[in-house]
N, C-alpha and C positions, 0 to 999 in steps of 0.2 A: 531504381534498384536493378542491377543487372540480372539476367536470367539465372545465372549460377547462384547468386546471393539469394534470390527468391526461392529456388529449389531447396537450398540448405535451410532457409527460414521455415519453409513448410515442413521439412523433415523434423526440425526441432519442435515445432508446434505439435506434430503428430506424436512425438515421443512423450509429450506431457498428457496426451489425450487417452491413452490406454492401449491394450493389446490389439484390438481390432484395427485401430488407426495405424499402429506400428506395422502390422502385417500388410495393410494396404499400401503404406508408404514404401515398405521394402519391395513390394511387387512393382511399384511405380518408378522408383528412382535408383534401386540398387542393381548393379550389373551382375550377371550370372557368375562372373569370375572375380567378385569382390575380394579384396584382401582387407581384413579388419584387425587392427592392433589395439586392444584395450589397454587401459592404464596398467603398466607393468608392475606396479607396486603391489597389486592385489594378488594373493596366492593362487587363485584359480584362473588368472588372466593368461590366456594362451592365444596366439594368433588364430584367427578363423579364416578359412579360405573357401570361397564359394558361397552362393546365396543360401544354400541349405544349412551349412555350419553357422553362418551369421544369423539366420532365422532361429536356429536352436539356441544360440547364445542369448538372443533377445528374449525368447520365451522363458528361458531359465532365469534371466535377470528380472523379468516382470513377475515371475512366480515368487521370487524372494522379495522384490520391491515393487508392489503392484501399481502404485500411482506416483511415479517420479514427476517432479516439477522442474522444468527447464526454463529459467528466466534468461532470455537472450540479452546480453550486454552489448555485443558488437558483432557485426559480420563484416569481414574485410576480404575483398577480392584480391588475389595475388596472381598476376598474369591472367591468362585466359582459361586456366584449367584448375586453379586451386582456390579454396576458400578457408579462411580461419574464422571459426566461430568461438567467441568468448561468451561463456554462459555461467550461471550459478545453478547448480543442481541440488535439489533436495529430495530425499526419499526416506521412507520409514519401512523397516523390515516387517514383513507379514507376520512371521511367527515370533521373531526376537524383539520386535519393537525398536531395534537399533536405528538410530538416526544417522543418515548421511547428509552432509551439507558442505558445499564448498565450490570454489571456482573450478571449471574444467575448460580445457582448450581443445576443440575438436578440429582436426585438420582433415579436409576433404579434397580429394582429387576427383575431377569429373571429366567424362568423355561423352560427348553427344547427350548431355543433360542427365547422365547417370553416374552414380558413384562407383569408381573402380578401386578406390583405396580410402580407408578412414583410419586415422590414428587419434586416440584420446591421450591427452597429457594433463598432468596436474600443475605444470608450470608454463608460463608464457615462454620462457627461454627454451624449454624443451620443444614446444610446438613450433617456435620460429626456426629452430635448428632442423626439425623434421621437414619443414617446408623449404629448406635450403637457404635460409636467411641467417646471417651471423649478427647477433646482438641480443641484448637482454630486454629491450623495451620496444614498443611499437615505434616510438620516435627514433630510436637508434637505427632501426632498419628502414626508416623513411616511409612508414605507413601512417603516421600521425604527426601533426605539427605540435 
């Protein structure tokens, strides 16, 4: 597994482990000038810029959904600086009991082993487009046979 794939894998594992692990992972792999773009479909989803805003977003998310589970389905390196993570995410709201479950596609751009941009997408097509690839499937863009 390439270094970038391993960094993203460790990040996703930390995301399932809880608040302390997320905060440690943020310090370890998130660049100070991170740009984060959450799934646009959600009402409070606004871009976050910088490690502080990103950390605040993560803290708010974990307050609402304290134990998210990320089941990694695939990690795909794209060039030397991008990774597409395909995962299934499940979480239950702390106060509401609301269940979230579904596939999520996380696009990560790395520089010197640190994330400088992250985009979350609900569709593979959207994630591929964000990564500069035109097509609707991994096969269509030459990432799988």
